[in-house]
C-alpha positions as CSV (number, residue, x, y, z in Angstrom):
1,M,81.9,49.3,120.3
2,E,80.8,51.5,117.9
3,L,77.6,51.2,115.9
4,N,75.8,53.7,113.5
5,L,72.7,54.8,115.6
6,C,70.0,55.0,113.1
7,W,67.0,53.0,114.5
8,N,65.5,56.2,115.9
9,A,61.6,57.4,115.1
10,E,62.9,58.9,111.9
11,D,64.0,55.7,110.7
12,W,60.9,53.8,111.5
13,N,59.5,56.2,108.9
14,K,62.7,55.2,106.7
15,Y,61.9,51.7,107.5
16,N,58.0,52.3,106.5
17,F,59.0,54.6,103.4
18,S,61.4,51.9,102.1
19,A,58.7,49.4,102.2
20,D,56.0,51.6,100.9
21,L,58.3,53.0,98.1
22,Q,59.4,49.2,96.8
23,S,55.9,48.3,96.9
24,E,54.8,51.0,94.8
25,I,58.0,50.6,92.2
26,D,57.0,46.8,92.0
27,A,53.3,47.7,91.4
28,H,54.2,50.4,88.6
29,T,57.2,48.2,86.9
30,D,55.1,47.0,84.3
31,T,53.5,50.3,83.6
32,Y,56.8,52.0,83.5
33,H,58.2,49.2,80.8
34,N,54.9,49.8,78.9
35,L,55.3,53.5,78.9
36,D,58.9,53.1,77.8
37,E,58.1,50.4,75.1
38,N,55.4,52.3,73.5
39,G,57.2,55.7,73.7
40,Q,60.0,53.6,71.6
41,K,57.9,52.9,69.2
42,I,56.4,56.1,68.7
43,L,59.8,57.9,68.6
44,K,60.3,55.5,65.3
45,G,57.4,57.2,63.8
46,L,58.1,60.8,64.7
47,E,61.9,60.7,63.8
48,G,63.2,64.2,63.0
49,A,60.2,65.9,63.8
50,E,60.1,68.4,66.9
51,E,57.0,66.4,68.7
52,G,60.1,63.5,68.7
53,V,62.5,65.6,70.3
54,L,60.2,66.5,73.1
55,L,58.6,63.1,73.4
56,Q,62.5,61.9,73.6
57,R,63.2,64.3,76.5
58,H,60.1,63.1,78.4
59,L,61.2,59.5,78.2
60,D,64.9,60.4,79.2
61,D,63.4,62.0,82.2
62,M,61.2,59.2,83.2
63,N,64.0,56.8,82.6
64,F,66.2,58.8,84.7
65,R,63.7,59.5,87.8
66,W,62.7,56.1,87.4
67,T,66.4,54.8,88.0
68,E,67.2,57.4,91.0
69,L,64.1,56.1,92.5
70,R,65.2,52.2,92.6
71,K,68.8,53.3,93.8
72,K,67.0,55.5,96.7
73,S,65.0,52.4,97.5
74,L,68.0,50.0,97.1
75,N,70.0,52.3,99.3
76,I,67.4,52.7,102.2
77,R,67.0,49.2,102.3
78,A,70.9,48.6,102.4
79,C,71.0,51.1,105.3
80,L,68.6,49.4,107.3
81,E,69.7,46.1,106.8
82,T,73.0,47.2,107.6
83,N,72.3,48.6,111.1
84,A,70.0,45.5,111.8
85,E,73.2,43.4,111.2
86,Q,74.8,45.6,113.7
87,W,72.1,45.2,116.5
88,K,72.6,41.3,116.0
89,R,76.0,41.6,116.5
90,L,75.4,43.6,119.6
91,Q,73.0,41.1,120.8
92,I,75.4,38.4,120.2
93,S,78.1,40.7,122.0
94,L,75.5,40.8,125.2
95,Q,75.1,36.8,125.0
96,D,78.9,36.8,125.2
97,L,79.2,39.1,128.0
98,L,76.7,37.0,130.0
99,T,78.8,34.0,129.0
100,W,81.9,35.6,130.2
101,M,80.3,36.5,133.8
102,N,79.1,33.2,134.4
103,L,82.5,31.6,133.7
104,K,84.0,34.5,136.1
105,N,81.6,33.7,139.0
106,E,82.7,29.9,138.6
107,D,86.1,30.7,138.8
108,L,85.4,33.1,142.1
109,R,83.4,29.9,143.2
110,R,86.4,27.8,143.0
111,Q,89.0,30.4,144.7
112,M,86.9,29.6,148.2
113,P,86.9,28.9,150.9
114,I,89.8,30.7,152.9
115,G,92.7,28.6,153.3
116,G,93.9,28.1,157.0
117,D,97.6,29.2,157.0
118,V,99.4,32.2,155.7
119,P,101.1,30.9,152.5
120,T,97.8,29.6,151.3
121,V,95.8,32.9,151.6
122,H,98.8,34.9,150.4
123,Q,98.4,32.4,147.0
124,Q,94.5,33.4,147.1
125,N,95.3,37.0,147.3
126,D,97.7,36.7,144.0
127,V,94.9,34.5,142.3
128,H,91.9,37.3,142.9
129,R,94.6,40.1,142.1
130,T,94.7,38.7,138.6
131,F,91.1,37.8,138.9
132,K,90.2,41.7,139.7
133,R,92.7,42.9,136.8
134,E,90.7,40.7,134.5
135,L,87.6,42.5,135.5
136,K,88.9,45.8,135.2
137,A,89.9,45.1,131.7
138,K,86.7,43.8,130.8
139,E,84.7,46.8,132.5
140,P,84.9,49.2,129.5
141,V,83.9,46.7,127.0
142,I,80.7,46.4,129.0
143,M,80.1,49.6,129.9
144,S,80.4,50.6,126.1
145,A,77.9,48.0,125.1
146,L,75.6,49.2,127.8
147,D,75.9,52.6,126.8
148,T,75.3,51.8,123.1
149,V,72.2,49.8,124.2
150,H,70.8,52.8,126.3
151,L,71.4,55.0,123.3
152,F,69.1,53.1,121.0
153,L,66.3,52.2,123.8
154,A,66.1,56.5,124.5
155,D,65.0,57.2,121.1
156,Q,62.4,54.2,121.4
157,S,58.6,54.2,122.4
158,I,58.6,50.6,123.7
159,R,55.4,49.3,124.5
160,G,54.6,46.3,126.9
161,P,54.7,42.6,125.5
162,E,50.8,42.4,125.9
163,S,50.7,44.9,122.9
164,H,51.6,42.1,120.8
165,L,49.5,39.8,121.8
166,S,47.2,39.8,118.8
167,T,46.1,37.6,116.0
168,P,49.1,36.4,114.1
169,K,50.0,38.7,111.4
170,E,53.1,40.2,109.4
171,K,54.6,42.5,111.8
172,S,55.0,46.4,110.6
173,P,58.6,47.6,110.5
174,E,57.8,49.3,113.7
175,E,56.9,46.3,115.6
176,N,60.0,44.5,114.5
177,V,62.2,47.3,115.7
178,Q,60.4,47.7,119.0
179,N,60.9,43.8,119.1
180,V,64.6,44.5,118.6
181,A,64.5,46.9,121.3
182,R,62.9,44.8,123.8
183,V,65.3,42.0,123.3
184,M,68.2,44.2,123.6
185,R,66.7,45.8,126.6
186,K,66.6,42.6,128.2
187,Y,70.0,41.5,127.6
188,A,71.3,44.9,128.7
189,E,69.5,44.5,132.2
190,E,70.7,41.0,132.6
191,V,74.4,42.1,131.9
192,K,73.8,45.1,134.2
193,V,72.7,42.9,137.3
194,E,75.2,40.1,136.6
195,W,77.9,42.6,136.6
196,D,77.4,44.2,139.6
197,K,76.7,41.2,141.2
198,L,80.0,39.5,140.0
199,S,81.8,43.1,141.0
200,T,80.0,42.7,144.7
201,R,81.3,39.2,144.9
202,S,84.8,39.9,144.1
203,G,84.9,42.8,146.5
204,D,83.3,40.7,149.2
205,W,85.9,38.0,148.9
206,Q,89.0,40.4,148.7
207,K,87.4,42.0,151.9
208,R,87.5,38.3,153.6
209,I,90.9,37.6,152.2
210,D,92.2,40.8,153.9
211,E,90.5,40.1,157.1
212,A,91.8,36.6,157.0
213,L,95.2,37.4,156.3
214,K,95.3,39.9,158.8
215,K,94.3,37.4,161.6
216,L,96.7,34.9,160.4
217,L,99.6,37.1,160.0
218,E,98.9,37.9,163.9
219,L,98.7,34.4,164.8
220,Q,102.0,33.6,162.7
221,D,103.8,36.2,164.3
222,S,102.7,35.1,167.7
223,M,103.7,31.8,167.1
224,D,107.2,32.6,165.8
225,E,107.7,34.8,168.6
226,L,106.6,32.1,170.9
227,N,108.8,29.8,169.0
228,L,111.8,32.0,169.3
229,K,111.5,32.3,173.1
230,L,111.2,28.5,173.8
231,R,113.9,27.9,171.4
232,Q,116.1,30.2,173.9
233,A,114.8,28.7,176.8
234,E,115.2,25.1,175.7
235,A,118.7,25.8,174.7
236,I,119.5,27.0,178.4
237,K,117.7,23.9,179.7
238,D,119.6,21.7,177.0
239,T,122.9,23.0,179.3
240,W,121.9,21.7,182.7
241,Q,124.4,18.8,183.7
242,P,122.6,15.9,185.3
243,V,122.3,16.1,189.0
244,G,124.6,13.4,190.1
245,D,127.5,15.1,188.5
246,L,126.9,18.4,190.4
247,L,129.2,19.2,193.3
248,I,127.4,19.2,196.4
249,D,128.5,22.7,197.7
250,S,127.0,23.9,194.1
251,L,123.5,22.3,195.0
252,Q,122.3,25.3,196.5
253,D,123.5,27.7,193.8
254,H,121.7,25.6,191.0
255,I,118.5,25.5,192.8
256,E,118.8,29.2,192.7
257,K,119.6,29.4,189.0
258,V,116.8,26.8,188.3
259,K,114.2,29.2,190.2
260,A,115.4,32.5,188.5
261,F,115.3,30.7,185.3
262,R,111.4,30.0,186.0
263,A,110.6,33.5,186.9
264,E,112.4,34.4,183.9
265,I,110.2,32.7,181.4
266,A,107.2,33.1,183.4
267,P,105.7,36.1,181.1
268,M,105.8,33.4,178.4
269,K,102.7,31.9,179.7
270,E,101.3,35.2,178.3
271,N,102.6,34.4,175.1
272,V,101.0,30.9,175.3
273,T,97.7,32.5,176.4
274,H,97.8,35.2,173.6
275,M,98.6,32.6,170.8
276,N,95.9,30.3,171.6
277,D,93.1,33.2,172.0
278,L,94.0,34.1,168.5
279,A,93.9,30.8,167.3
280,S,90.4,30.3,168.9
281,Q,88.9,33.4,166.8
282,L,89.5,31.4,163.8
283,T,86.8,28.8,163.4
284,P,84.7,27.7,160.6
285,P,83.0,28.4,158.6
286,D,85.2,31.9,158.4
287,I,88.5,30.3,158.5
288,Q,89.6,26.7,159.0
289,L,92.8,26.3,160.3
290,S,95.2,23.8,158.3
291,P,96.8,20.9,159.5
292,Y,99.9,22.8,159.2
293,S,99.0,25.7,161.5
294,L,97.4,23.0,163.8
295,N,100.4,21.1,164.3
296,Q,102.5,24.4,164.9
297,L,99.9,25.1,167.7
298,E,100.1,21.9,169.3
299,D,103.8,21.7,169.1
300,L,104.3,25.1,171.0
301,N,101.9,24.0,173.3
302,T,103.3,21.2,174.0
303,R,107.1,22.2,174.2
304,W,105.8,25.0,176.9
305,K,104.0,22.2,179.1
306,L,107.6,20.2,178.5
307,L,109.6,23.2,179.8
308,Q,107.5,23.6,182.4
309,V,107.7,19.9,183.9
310,S,111.6,19.9,182.8
311,I,111.8,22.8,185.4
312,D,109.6,21.1,188.3
313,E,111.5,18.1,187.4
314,R,115.2,19.7,187.9
315,L,114.0,21.5,191.1
316,K,112.5,17.9,192.8
317,Q,115.9,16.5,192.0
318,L,118.2,19.3,193.2
319,H,115.8,19.3,196.5
320,E,116.3,15.7,197.0
321,A,120.2,15.9,196.4
322,H,120.4,18.8,198.9
323,R,118.6,17.2,201.4
324,D,120.3,13.9,201.2
325,F,124.1,14.9,200.4
326,G,123.8,18.9,201.5
327,P,125.2,20.3,204.9
328,T,122.1,19.4,206.8
329,S,122.1,15.7,205.6
330,Q,122.7,12.6,207.8
331,H,124.3,10.8,205.2
332,F,127.9,10.8,206.0
333,L,126.9,9.8,209.8
334,T,125.4,6.3,208.5
335,T,129.5,5.0,207.8
336,S,130.6,5.9,211.5
337,V,128.6,3.4,213.3
338,Q,128.0,-0.4,213.0
339,D,124.6,-1.8,213.2
340,P,122.5,-2.0,215.4
341,W,123.7,1.5,216.1
342,E,123.1,4.8,214.4
343,R,123.9,8.3,214.7
344,A,121.6,11.4,214.1
345,I,121.9,15.2,214.6
346,S,119.3,16.8,216.7
347,P,117.5,20.3,215.5
348,N,120.3,22.2,217.5
349,K,123.1,20.3,215.5
350,V,124.2,18.1,218.2
351,P,125.1,14.4,217.2
352,Y,123.8,11.8,219.1
353,Y,123.4,7.8,219.0
354,I,120.7,5.7,218.5
């Protein structure tokens, strides 16, 4: 924004001079015309005389100076009116900037609050990056407008509003310029304050986005890692044959394999604990986990618990089968005698009848 900054102390004098000059011109217009008319009449009576030539020169000089005087008055007034229009446009520009910043504040408020999962926060980050680019593009316009106003104000000796609480009267040019300067300063201060607030809010919001994204990514990585380990463990569990289909001689081997499997997945408990600890740090009002994230957490915790239950149940079934059908079982003895007799084996492996 480029403006011709001629509203300074010298221009106050121009403004006053222009008003005084126009008043003088208006006051002497009749006198000028009377002199010119009377001079023309006298010239007719002095045609061809030396006095007529001299009078003609005086009249021509008077007309020339009168014309130049009117031109000067008109030029000064035109200059002042032009600059007044420029300052009016600057005032409108400052008002437009305030309106724009109000709209941007609303845009920023609509971006909140922080989302509850990684995709949502990624989207918020993209939206705010666009928002920041708009602020960056607008900053030179705002700074230029403020610099223009500051240059103008630097040349003014602005009195406070109380200096104008006198009885109503026609304001002097100096008072008019002071009023313009006061309005400009008010708008410039509002623009500066609102711009600083908007920039600070944008910076704070970006910081919140960055922090939330870091925490949510950490949680998501933890859930993905646990999900992978659970899938691998569940794949192994799904290969287990029903206990009733196993060979009796292999029962002990299967018991050892399940125990080894339980020991192998035991460290997974740390993954579950770590995941839940991370989730517990993401609480309102900072971050409200989305239903999708909460469902993921619940699913992973449930699968971990079900895996533990499956292992315990598998071992229980294997132990029962091994007890009932293994080498130390008495199941085979029940078919070798008839009621009311029963056969059993003593602790030292000796069979006996009951």
